[in-house]
C-alpha positions in Angstrom: 5.5 64.8 155.6 3.1 67.5 154.6 5.9 70.1 155.3 8.3 68.3 153.0 5.7 68.4 150.2 5.2 72.1 150.6 8.9 72.8 150.5 9.2 70.9 147.2 6.3 72.9 145.7 8.0 76.2 146.7 11.4 75.3 145.3 9.9 74.2 142.0 7.9 77.5 141.6 11.0 79.4 142.5 13.2 77.7 139.9 10.5 78.1 137.3 10.4 81.9 137.9 14.2 82.1 137.5 14.1 80.2 134.2 11.5 82.6 132.7 13.6 85.6 133.9 16.8 84.3 132.2 14.9 83.6 128.9 13.5 87.1 128.9 17.0 88.5 129.5 18.5 86.5 126.6 15.8 87.8 124.2 16.4 91.3 125.4 20.2 91.0 125.0 19.8 89.6 121.5 17.6 92.5 120.6 20.2 95.0 121.9 23.0 93.3 119.9 20.9 93.2 116.7 20.0 96.9 117.1 23.7 97.8 117.6 24.7 95.7 114.6 22.1 97.5 112.4 23.2 100.9 113.7 26.8 100.1 113.3 26.4 99.0 109.7 25.0 102.4 108.7 27.8 104.4 110.4 30.7 105.8 108.4 33.6 103.8 109.8 37.3 104.5 109.7 39.5 102.5 107.2 40.7 100.3 110.0 37.2 99.1 110.7 36.4 97.4 107.4 33.3 95.2 107.4 34.0 91.6 106.5 31.9 88.7 105.2 33.1 85.2 105.9 31.9 82.2 103.9 32.9 78.6 103.8 33.3 77.0 100.4 32.8 73.3 99.7 35.9 71.6 98.3 36.1 68.1 96.8 36.3 65.3 99.5 35.8 67.8 102.3 32.9 68.3 104.8 31.0 71.5 105.0 29.8 73.0 108.3 27.4 75.9 108.9 28.7 79.2 110.0 27.2 80.8 113.0 27.2 84.5 113.4 28.8 85.9 116.6 28.0 89.5 117.7 30.2 92.1 119.2 28.7 91.8 122.7 29.8 88.2 122.9 33.5 89.2 122.3 33.7 92.2 124.6 35.1 90.1 127.4 38.3 89.7 125.2 37.9 85.9 125.3 39.3 84.2 122.2 37.1 82.2 119.9 39.5 79.3 119.5 39.7 76.0 117.6 42.5 74.2 119.3 45.2 72.7 117.2 47.5 69.8 117.8 51.1 70.6 118.6 52.5 69.5 115.2 49.9 71.2 113.0 50.6 74.5 111.3 48.4 77.2 109.9 48.9 79.0 106.6 47.3 82.2 105.5 47.6 84.0 102.1 46.7 87.7 102.4 46.3 89.7 99.2 46.4 93.1 100.8 44.6 96.0 99.2 46.7 99.2 99.4 44.3 101.4 97.5 43.2 103.9 100.2 40.0 104.7 98.3 38.8 101.1 98.7 39.6 100.6 102.4 36.0 101.2 103.5 34.6 98.7 101.0 33.4 95.2 102.2 35.9 92.3 101.7 35.2 88.8 100.7 37.0 86.2 102.8 37.1 82.6 101.6 38.3 79.7 103.6 39.7 76.7 101.7 40.6 73.5 103.4 44.2 72.5 102.5 45.4 68.9 102.5 43.0 65.9 102.9 42.1 66.6 106.6 39.0 66.9 108.6 37.8 70.5 108.9 36.0 72.8 111.4 34.7 75.9 109.7 35.6 79.3 111.1 32.9 81.5 112.6 31.3 84.3 110.7 32.0 87.8 112.0 29.2 90.3 111.7 29.4 93.1 109.2 30.0 95.6 112.0 33.5 94.2 112.4 35.5 94.1 115.7 36.1 97.1 117.9 39.6 98.2 118.7 41.2 96.0 121.4 39.2 93.0 120.4 41.2 90.0 119.3 40.4 86.7 117.6 42.7 83.7 117.5 42.1 81.4 114.6 43.3 77.9 115.5 42.1 74.7 113.8 42.6 71.3 115.6 43.0 69.0 112.6 43.8 71.4 109.7 47.6 71.7 109.1 47.3 74.6 106.8 44.6 77.2 106.3 44.7 79.6 103.3 42.6 82.7 103.3 42.4 84.8 100.1 41.0 88.3 100.4 39.6 90.0 97.4 37.2 92.8 96.7 33.6 92.0 95.7 30.7 94.0 94.4 30.1 96.8 94.1 33.8 97.2 93.3 34.6 93.6 92.1 36.4 94.9 89.0 39.0 96.9 90.9 42.5 96.2 89.6 45.1 95.0 92.0 48.5 93.8 90.9 49.9 93.3 94.4 51.5 89.9 95.1 49.9 88.0 98.0 51.6 87.7 101.3 51.8 84.2 102.7 52.1 83.5 106.4 52.7 80.1 107.9 53.3 79.2 111.6 52.4 76.8 114.4 49.9 79.3 115.7 48.3 82.2 113.8 46.3 84.9 115.6 45.5 88.6 115.1 43.2 91.6 115.2 40.7 91.8 112.5 41.9 94.0 109.6 44.8 95.2 111.7 47.4 92.5 112.2 48.2 88.9 111.9 50.7 87.2 114.1 52.5 83.9 113.5 54.1 82.2 116.5 56.4 79.2 116.4 58.3 78.3 113.2 56.8 81.4 111.6 57.4 82.2 108.0 56.2 85.0 105.7 56.7 85.0 102.0 56.5 88.1 99.8 57.8 88.8 96.3 61.2 87.2 96.0 62.1 86.8 99.7 61.3 84.4 102.5 61.4 85.7 106.1 61.4 83.1 109.0 61.6 83.6 112.8 60.2 82.5 116.1 57.5 85.2 115.9 56.3 87.4 113.0 53.7 90.1 113.3 52.2 91.5 110.0 50.2 94.8 110.1 47.7 94.6 107.2 46.8 98.2 107.0 50.4 99.5 106.8 52.1 96.5 105.3 54.7 96.6 108.2 56.2 93.5 109.8 57.9 93.0 113.2 60.1 89.9 113.4 61.8 88.6 116.5 63.9 85.5 117.4 66.2 83.7 115.0 65.4 86.0 112.1 66.4 84.7 108.7 65.8 86.6 105.4 66.5 84.5 102.3 66.6 86.0 98.9 67.7 84.8 95.5 71.5 85.4 96.0 72.0 85.8 99.7 70.8 85.1 103.2 70.8 87.5 106.1 70.3 86.4 109.7 69.7 88.6 112.8 68.0 88.9 116.1 65.2 91.4 115.3 63.7 92.9 112.1 61.3 95.7 111.4 60.4 96.5 107.8 57.7 97.7 105.4 57.1 95.1 102.8 55.9 97.6 100.2 58.7 100.3 100.5 61.4 97.8 101.7 62.4 100.3 104.5 63.4 98.9 107.9 66.3 97.8 110.1 67.8 94.6 111.5 69.8 94.1 114.6 73.1 92.1 114.6 72.8 91.0 110.9 75.1 88.2 109.6 74.9 87.9 105.8 76.3 85.4 103.4 76.0 84.9 99.6 74.6 81.5 98.7 77.6 80.7 96.4 79.9 81.2 99.4 81.8 83.9 97.6 81.5 86.5 100.4 80.1 87.1 103.8 80.0 89.6 106.6 78.3 91.0 109.7 77.4 94.2 111.4 75.9 95.8 114.6 72.9 97.0 112.7 71.7 97.3 109.1 69.3 100.0 107.8 67.3 98.8 104.9 66.7 102.0 102.8 64.7 100.7 99.9 64.7 97.9 97.4 68.3 96.5 97.3 69.8 99.4 99.4 71.5 98.7 102.7 73.6 100.7 105.2 75.6 98.7 107.7 77.1 100.1 110.8 80.2 98.7 112.4 80.4 96.3 109.5 82.9 93.5 108.5 83.3 91.9 105.1 85.4 89.1 103.7 85.5 86.4 101.0 86.9 83.8 103.4 84.7 80.9 104.3 82.9 80.8 107.6 85.3 80.1 110.5 88.3 81.7 108.6 89.1 85.4 109.1 92.6 85.6 107.4 91.6 88.9 106.0 88.8 91.2 106.9 87.6 94.7 105.9 86.1 96.6 108.9 84.2 99.8 108.3 82.3 102.2 110.6 79.7 102.7 107.9 79.2 100.6 104.8 76.6 101.4 102.1 75.7 98.7 99.6 73.5 99.1 96.5 72.4 95.6 95.2 70.7 97.2 92.2 73.9 98.7 90.9 76.3 96.3 92.7 78.3 99.2 94.2 79.3 100.2 97.7 80.7 103.0 99.7 82.8 102.4 102.9 83.7 105.1 105.4 86.6 104.8 107.9 87.5 101.4 106.6 90.6 99.4 107.4 91.9 96.2 106.0 93.3 93.5 108.3 95.4 90.7 107.1 96.1 87.9 109.6 94.9 90.2 112.3 97.3 93.0 111.4 96.0 96.3 109.9 97.7 96.8 106.5 95.5 99.6 105.0 93.1 102.4 105.9 90.9 104.8 104.0 88.5 107.4 105.3 86.3 106.9 102.3 86.2 104.4 99.5 83.9 103.5 96.7 83.9 100.0 95.1 82.0 97.6 92.8 81.3 94.0 93.8 79.9 92.8 90.5 83.0 93.0 88.4 81.7 96.1 86.7 84.0 99.1 86.1 83.9 101.9 88.6 85.7 105.2 88.9 88.2 105.4 91.7 91.8 104.7 92.9 93.1 101.2 92.2 95.5 99.2 94.4 99.1 100.5 94.3 101.6 98.5 92.3 105.1 97.8 93.7 108.2 96.3 92.1 111.9 96.6 92.2 114.6 96.1 89.4 118.1 97.2 88.6 117.1 99.8 86.0 114.5 101.8 88.0 115.1 100.9 91.6 112.1 100.7 93.8 109.1 101.2 91.5 105.7 102.3 93.0 102.7 103.1 90.9 99.4 104.6 92.1 96.6 104.3 89.4 93.4 106.2 89.2 90.6 104.6 87.0 88.0 106.8 85.3 84.9 105.0 84.0 84.0 107.6 81.4 81.1 105.7 79.8 80.0 102.1 79.3 82.2 101.9 76.2 85.1 104.2 77.3 87.5 104.4 80.2 90.8 106.0 81.2 93.6 105.1 83.7 96.0 107.7 85.0 99.0 106.4 86.9 101.7 108.2 88.9 104.8 106.0 88.8 107.6 106.8 91.2 111.1 105.3 90.6 113.8 105.7 93.1 116.5 105.9 90.4 114.7 107.7 87.7 112.1 110.1 89.2 108.4 110.5 88.8 106.7 109.3 85.6 103.1 109.9 84.5 101.3 107.1 82.6 98.1 107.9 80.8 95.8 105.4 79.0 92.4 106.1 77.4 90.4 103.3 75.7 87.1 103.2 73.9 85.1 100.6 72.1 81.7 100.4 70.2 80.1 98.3 67.5 81.7 100.3 64.7 85.0 101.4 66.3 87.7 100.6 68.8 90.9 102.4 69.9 93.1 103.8 72.6 95.6 106.5 73.4 98.7 105.8 75.6 101.0 108.6 76.6 103.8 108.3 79.1 106.2 111.0 80.2 109.2 111.2 82.4 110.0 114.9 82.7 113.6 114.6 83.8 115.3 111.2 84.1 117.7 111.5 87.0 120.2 109.2 85.3 120.2 110.5 81.7 119.0 114.0 82.6 116.7 114.0 79.6 113.0 114.2 79.1 111.7 110.8 78.0 108.3 109.9 76.6 106.2 107.4 74.7 103.1 107.9 72.5 100.9 105.1 71.2 97.6 105.8 69.4 95.4 103.2 67.6 92.0 103.7 66.1 89.9 101.5 63.8 86.4 102.3 62.6 83.9 100.9 60.2 82.1 103.5 58.1 79.4 101.3 56.7 78.8 99.9 53.3 82.1 98.0 53.4 84.3 101.0 54.1 86.7 101.3 57.1 89.8 103.1 58.2 92.6 102.6 60.7 95.2 104.8 62.3 98.3 103.6 64.2 101.0 105.8 65.6 103.8 104.7 67.9 106.9 106.7 69.0 109.4 106.8 71.8 111.8 109.6 72.7 115.0 107.4 72.4 116.4 104.0 71.5 116.8 102.9 75.2 113.3 103.9 76.4 111.9 100.3 76.4 115.1 98.8 77.9 115.3 101.3 80.7 111.6 101.8 81.5 109.7 98.9 80.1 108.5 95.8 81.9 108.7 92.3 80.3 110.5 90.8 77.4 107.6 91.6 75.0 108.0 95.3 75.6 111.8 95.5 75.9 112.4 93.6 72.7 110.4 95.9 70.5 112.5 97.3 67.6 110.0 98.5 64.9 107.2 100.9 65.9 104.4 101.2 63.4 103.1 104.5 62.1 100.3 104.0 59.6 97.0 105.4 58.2 94.8 103.1 56.1 91.4 103.3 54.3 89.9 100.1 53.0 86.8 98.8 51.2 85.5 95.2 51.1 82.3 94.3 49.3 80.6 91.9 47.0 81.3 91.8 43.2 78.3 90.2 41.6 76.7 87.1 43.0 79.9 85.1 43.7 82.6 87.7 43.7 84.6 89.8 46.1 86.1 93.2 45.7 88.7 94.7 48.1 90.6 98.0 47.9 92.9 99.8 50.4 95.2 102.7 50.4 97.7 103.4 53.2 100.7 105.4 54.2 103.2 103.5 56.4 106.5 104.0 58.1 108.4 102.7 61.1 110.5 104.1 63.9 113.4 101.8 64.3 114.5 101.4 67.9 118.2 100.5 67.6 120.3 98.2 69.7 123.6 100.0 70.0 125.5 96.7 69.8 123.5 95.5 66.8 122.4 98.4 64.6 119.6 97.6 62.1 118.5 99.2 58.9 115.1 100.9 58.9 112.4 99.6 56.6 111.3 101.6 53.5 108.5 104.0 53.9 105.3 103.4 51.8 104.0 106.8 50.9 101.5 105.7 49.8 100.6 102.1 49.0 97.4 101.2 47.0 96.2 97.6 46.8 93.3 96.2 44.7 91.9 92.7 44.5 88.9 91.4 42.6 87.7 87.8 42.6 84.9 86.2 40.6 84.0 82.6 41.5 82.4 79.9 39.4 82.3 81.5 36.0 81.6 78.5 33.8 83.4 76.4 36.4 86.5 78.7 36.7 87.6 81.2 39.3 89.0 84.5 38.1 91.3 86.6 40.4 93.1 89.9 39.9 95.7 91.5 42.2 97.2 94.9 41.7 99.3 97.4 43.6 101.0 100.7 43.4 103.6 101.8 46.1 105.8 104.9 46.5 108.9 103.9 48.4 111.3 106.3 50.3 114.0 105.8 52.9 115.5 107.9 55.5 119.0 107.1 54.2 118.3 107.3 50.4 120.2 110.6 50.2 123.0 109.6 52.5 123.6 106.0 51.3 124.6 105.7 47.6 123.3 102.1 47.5 119.8 103.2 48.6 117.3 104.2 46.0 113.7 105.4 46.2 110.8 105.4 43.7 107.6 103.7 42.6 106.6 100.1 42.0 103.5 98.7 40.5 102.4 95.1 40.1 99.5 93.3 38.3 98.8 89.6 38.6 95.7 88.3 36.8 95.1 84.6 37.1 92.5 81.9 36.6 92.0 78.5 38.3 89.6 75.6 37.7 88.8 73.8 41.0 87.6 70.3 40.7 86.7 68.4 43.8 84.5 65.6 45.2 84.0 63.9 48.6 87.5 62.2 48.6 89.8 64.5 46.7 90.5 67.6 44.6 92.6 69.0 41.8 93.1 72.7 41.0 95.1 73.9 37.9 96.0 77.6 37.9 97.7 79.9 35.5 98.6 83.6 35.8 100.8 86.4 34.6 102.8 88.5 37.1 104.1 91.9 35.9 106.2 94.3 38.0 107.5 97.7 37.0 109.8 100.3 38.7 110.3 104.1 38.3 113.3 105.0 40.4 114.7 108.3 41.5 118.2 107.5 40.4 120.4 104.7 39.2 123.3 103.1 41.1 126.1 100.7 40.5 123.9 97.8 41.5 120.8 99.1 39.8 121.9 100.7 36.5 118.4 101.4 35.1 115.9 103.8 36.6 113.0 102.3 34.7 112.9 98.5 34.7 110.2 95.8 34.5 109.6 92.1 34.8 106.9 89.8 33.4 106.7 86.2 34.4 104.1 83.4 33.8 103.2 81.3 36.8 101.7 77.9 36.5 100.6 75.6 39.3 98.6 72.4 39.9 97.4 71.5 43.4 95.9 68.0 44.1 95.1 65.8 47.1 93.2 62.7 48.1 91.8 61.6 51.5 91.5 57.9 52.6 90.1 56.9 55.9 89.2 53.7 57.9 88.0 52.7 61.3 90.5 51.2 63.6 91.1 50.4 67.3 94.3 51.0 69.3 94.5 49.7 72.8 90.8 49.2 72.8 90.0 52.8 71.8 88.1 53.5 68.5 89.7 55.9 66.0 89.3 57.0 62.4 92.6 56.9 60.7 93.2 59.0 57.6 95.9 58.9 54.9 96.1 62.2 53.0 98.6 62.4 50.1 99.0 65.8 48.4 101.0 66.8 45.3 101.7 70.4 44.3 103.5 71.4 41.1 104.8 74.9 40.3 106.5 76.2 37.1 108.0 79.7 36.9 110.7 80.5 34.3 114.0 82.0 35.3 114.6 85.8 35.0 117.6 87.6 36.3 116.5 90.0 39.1 119.8 90.9 40.6 119.7 94.4 38.9 116.3 95.2 40.4 115.7 97.0 43.7 114.6 95.1 46.8 112.2 97.1 48.9 110.4 94.6 50.9 111.2 91.0 49.9 112.9 88.3 52.0 112.9 84.5 52.1 110.1 82.9 54.0 110.6 80.0 56.3 110.4 76.5 55.0 107.4 75.3 57.0 104.2 73.4 56.4 102.3 76.6 56.3 104.4 78.0 53.4 105.6 75.0 51.5 102.5 74.9 49.2 103.0 78.4 47.9 104.1 79.6 44.4 106.7 82.0 45.6 109.0 81.5 48.5 109.7 85.2 48.8 107.5 87.7 50.6 106.7 91.0 48.9 106.8 91.5 45.1 110.5 92.4 44.4 111.6 88.8 44.1 109.8 85.9 42.4 111.5 82.6 42.5 112.2 80.5 39.4 110.6 77.0 39.9 110.1 73.7 38.2 109.4 71.6 41.2 107.0 69.2 42.9 106.0 69.4 46.5 105.0 66.1 47.9 103.3 65.6 51.3 101.8 62.7 53.2 99.7 63.2 56.3 98.1 60.7 58.6 95.8 61.5 61.5 94.0 59.6 64.3 90.6 61.1 65.2 88.8 59.9 68.3 85.5 58.4 67.0 83.6 59.4 70.2 84.7 63.1 70.5 85.9 64.0 67.0 89.1 65.3 68.5 92.4 64.8 66.6 94.6 62.8 68.9 97.7 62.3 66.7 99.2 63.7 63.5 102.3 62.8 61.5 103.2 64.6 58.3 106.2 64.4 55.9 106.8 66.8 53.1 109.6 67.4 50.5 110.2 69.5 47.5 111.8 68.0 44.4 113.4 70.5 42.1 113.6 69.4 38.5 116.2 72.1 37.9 118.4 74.1 40.1 117.0 77.4 41.5 118.9 80.5 40.5 116.9 83.4 42.0 117.6 84.0 45.7 118.7 86.5 48.2 120.9 83.9 49.8 123.8 82.2 48.0 124.3 78.5 47.2 120.7 77.5 46.5 119.9 73.7 46.9 118.6 71.6 44.1 117.4 68.9 46.4 115.3 70.6 49.0 115.1 69.7 52.7 112.6 67.2 54.1 110.1 68.5 56.7 108.8 66.1 59.4 106.1 67.1 61.8 104.6 65.0 64.7 102.0 66.3 67.1 99.3 65.0 69.4 98.3 63.8 72.8 100.3 60.8 73.7 98.2 60.4 76.9 95.4 62.6 78.2 98.0 64.5 80.2 101.1 64.3 77.9 101.2 66.2 74.6 104.1 66.8 72.2 104.9 68.7 69.0 108.1 68.1 67.0 109.1 69.7 63.7 112.3 69.0 61.8 113.8 70.3 58.6 116.4 67.8 57.3 119.1 68.6 54.7 118.9 65.5 52.6 122.1 66.3 50.6 124.2 66.6 53.7 122.3 64.3 56.0 121.9 66.7 58.9 119.2 68.7 60.5 119.0 72.4 59.7 115.9 73.4 61.8 114.3 71.8 64.8 111.4 72.9 67.0 110.3 70.6 69.8 108.0 71.0 72.8 106.8 68.4 75.3 104.1 69.3 77.8 102.9 67.3 80.8 99.7 68.6 82.5 98.0 66.0 84.6 95.6 68.5 86.1 94.9 72.2 86.4 97.7 73.9 88.2 100.3 71.2 87.4 102.3 71.7 84.2 105.9 70.9 83.0 107.2 72.1 79.6 110.4 71.2 77.8 111.3 73.0 74.6 114.2 73.1 72.2 114.8 75.4 69.3 117.6 75.0 66.8 118.6 76.7 63.5 121.9 75.7 62.0 124.4 78.6 62.3 121.9 80.9 63.9 120.6 79.7 67.3 120.4 76.8 69.7 118.2 77.2 72.8 116.4 75.1 75.3 113.4 76.3 77.3 112.2 74.6 80.6 109.2 76.0 82.5 106.6 74.7 84.9 104.1 75.3 87.7 103.8 72.6 90.3 102.4 72.2 93.8 104.7 71.1 96.6 102.0 71.0 99.2 98.3 71.7 99.5 98.9 75.4 99.5 102.4 76.0 98.1 103.3 76.1 94.4 106.6 76.7 92.7 106.9 78.4 89.3 110.1 78.5 87.2 111.4 79.1 83.7 114.9 79.0 82.1 115.6 80.0 78.5 119.2 79.4 77.8 121.3 80.0 74.6 123.7 77.1 73.9 125.3 79.0 71.1 126.0 82.1 73.2 126.4 80.2 76.5 124.2 82.6 78.4 120.8 83.0 79.9 118.2 84.8 77.8 115.4 84.7 80.4 114.9 83.4 83.9 111.8 83.1 86.1 111.7 81.7 89.6 109.2 82.1 92.4 106.7 80.6 94.8 102.9 81.0 95.2 101.0 80.4 98.4 97.3 79.8 97.9 95.0 79.9 100.9 91.3 79.5 100.8 90.7 83.2 100.2 94.0 84.8 99.4 97.1 84.2 97.4 100.7 85.5 97.8 103.4 85.5 95.1 107.0 86.2 95.1 108.6 86.1 91.7 112.1 86.8 90.4 112.7 87.6 86.7 115.8 88.3 84.7 115.7 89.0 81.0 118.3 90.0 78.4 117.2 93.3 76.9 120.1 93.5 74.4 123.3 91.8 73.6 125.0 93.7 76.5 122.2 94.5 78.9 120.0 92.5 81.3 117.2 93.6 83.6 116.3 92.0 86.9 112.9 92.5 88.5 111.3 91.3 91.8 107.6 90.9 92.1 105.8 90.7 95.4 102.0 90.4 95.3 99.2 89.8 97.8 95.9 88.9 96.1 92.8 89.0 98.3 90.2 86.9 96.6 87.4 89.0 95.1 88.7 92.2 96.6 92.0 93.6 95.2 95.6 92.9 94.4 98.4 94.6 96.4 101.9 94.8 95.1 103.4 94.2 91.7 101.6 92.1 89.2 103.6 89.1 87.8 100.7 87.4 86.1 101.5 88.6 82.5 105.1 87.5 83.0 103.9 84.1 84.2 101.2 83.5 81.6 103.6 84.5 78.7 106.6 82.7 80.1 105.0 79.4 81.2 102.7 77.7 78.7 99.7 76.2 80.6 100.2 78.4 83.7 96.9 78.6 85.7 96.1 81.7 87.7 94.1 80.9 90.8 92.3 83.7 92.6 92.3 84.0 96.4 89.6 81.4 96.7 91.4 78.7 94.8 89.3 79.1 91.7 90.8 79.2 88.2 90.4 82.7 86.7 89.6 83.3 83.1 90.7 86.5 81.3 88.2 88.2 79.1 90.2 90.4 76.7 87.2 91.3 74.6 85.8 93.8 77.1 87.0 96.9 78.7 87.9 96.3 82.3 
């Protein structure tokens, strides 16, 4: 018993000694740590060992915990100081990195803010001495989904400017080395500037601003998304590389992939073993493959080396080097070749080179090879600015293999504003021979040209007082007449020069004063060969005054003027016995009109219906003008646009005699919701109080024709326009123009037209574009002359529209003269958003088929912008 008591006493004394020893060791260890900390704080550390102060800030509705200081010695075992997190929680850190090297050694202020309404455990304070290399801390909070740490400089350099954007890191787990790196693991995401990078793991090096990203890498920017397996990049310089990138634009317009991409700065990329297409994902109908592909997103340009184009898996093109633009901007380089075939030129191949001279100027040089004609050079230069616009076109065929002659064409046009109301314009057009357009031109608009303008003009337009206008112009003008050998035509007179003056003063005691004057010197190429042709000068003056009176529902405008014309001719002829002759005529007119309207409903739709009667009276006394020259006058058409005019002749050589009323009645239906005119009917007639005697044509009518016009949208998809000119005295139609158009949706249109002029022409015109399946469309047009019983123009073809490419095969036959026709075949492959291969039939289709819709290779309707240089 006594022995047991002694053993208990011994063990108690032994344990007490051990406890005193441990306490002494702890105090000693703490002294060592404190001494090291004090010594370390006075040392001159490297930039990577920045001291840091951590403080917890109280936020509303959150708890605050004390921060305990942890010394270096306690972390030397590389054990993590950890706050365990639940599996679904994430951490978020915002790091405003300081890249000013001069400030790296300064202390930093780190502030912890609790995000979301969660319970919080405060992070531990790290001593000013910082962490040694190789020491790691893992920051994990058990109940805090997001943690945001903002780093900013405090005194003594609190006023240091820093415009850097913060870097945000979010992940399931965030850990790192102090002042060296931050690593996000699991659903990691880093946001900087205008991009978001996500992956399985992201490591961010704070001192260099580098990142290492691995596993399901995704880089999302404003316009595109790039995915890959691994990414290394510097966030500041934007230099790095990504393995196995797959990129796609967010609008789905284009995509591609590569073995590796080198990021060479902001918006600059170099892909190796790259592929590119505008086809959607899962479709590779066409693909561009390049060994090396450079893309500059800043300038939207690219350079491909050793690139080949594959269509349906078959290589159809190769280039060792190619430069291109993917923004629609103009860029110097070769364009896609153009192919066609027709009976006049044979196989026709053109290779164009485009030169982007300046933002407002460009040039296109084209080598055109024709199997039947030889090699032709086409040159085109265009320029445009705020004050001027113009172009030069020069084509030359050195030796036509059929005619054995040199053939060429020149077209120059220039217009420029000089300021203060002054401007000038130059136009010069010339071809080497009469058959140039018929043999070498493409399209009816080109081959039917007969008068080529050659003109120079200076003009002024400005104000005259408060309510007046003053305009002045002088010009020299002549035409080259391109003759049809079967139907020769007379050339127009030359105007060398012509001077025009007009002055208008409005609202002078309720009246408007107007003055028109002209002086023209006429000459003709045949005036010395043809005894009936004369040349000479003509001057005109026409002062007039009108008094407009109008209110909300009607108007009346009386007008009176004196028209004087004088001639000074070079000689007299049998038809023109006097060299100096003049003519003076008073002209009186009264124009009036009233508008009535009411609200109505038709088939449940609301409309505003108008009734608009108009009455126009003209009086001009008769004067014999048969012994006067006729330089530039002819009868204008009897249409609604010209029926309310004082003179039915153009020019100044003929002025009709008139004592007549023009009566018109118009009714319109206007949609009350949209304000769009849905239907219009108009009837007009001239009533002559005496028979007209002045006229270029014989047998003038006392009772004029009746004009009837109907137009409108019968249904949302069916529209019609019909105009008739009816001879009341004979009870038959002299002129008819009709067109019926059915367009239920974009890409579907059917047109039926008819043109008739008694004794002159009778034609029908049928055209359309219609889908026969989801991808196939047919296009066709037939313009046939019933009077001549022959075709004037034919178009037939098919279009195949896939999701990212379109193919067209078009046949066209046009009559270029009374004895000649030209047949052309167009075959085109259009790769959406890339290029067009083959001959381009789009101008033929848009001009020949009203309502035709051009779809690009992705099924999108394309809109032409003619106002800008391409």
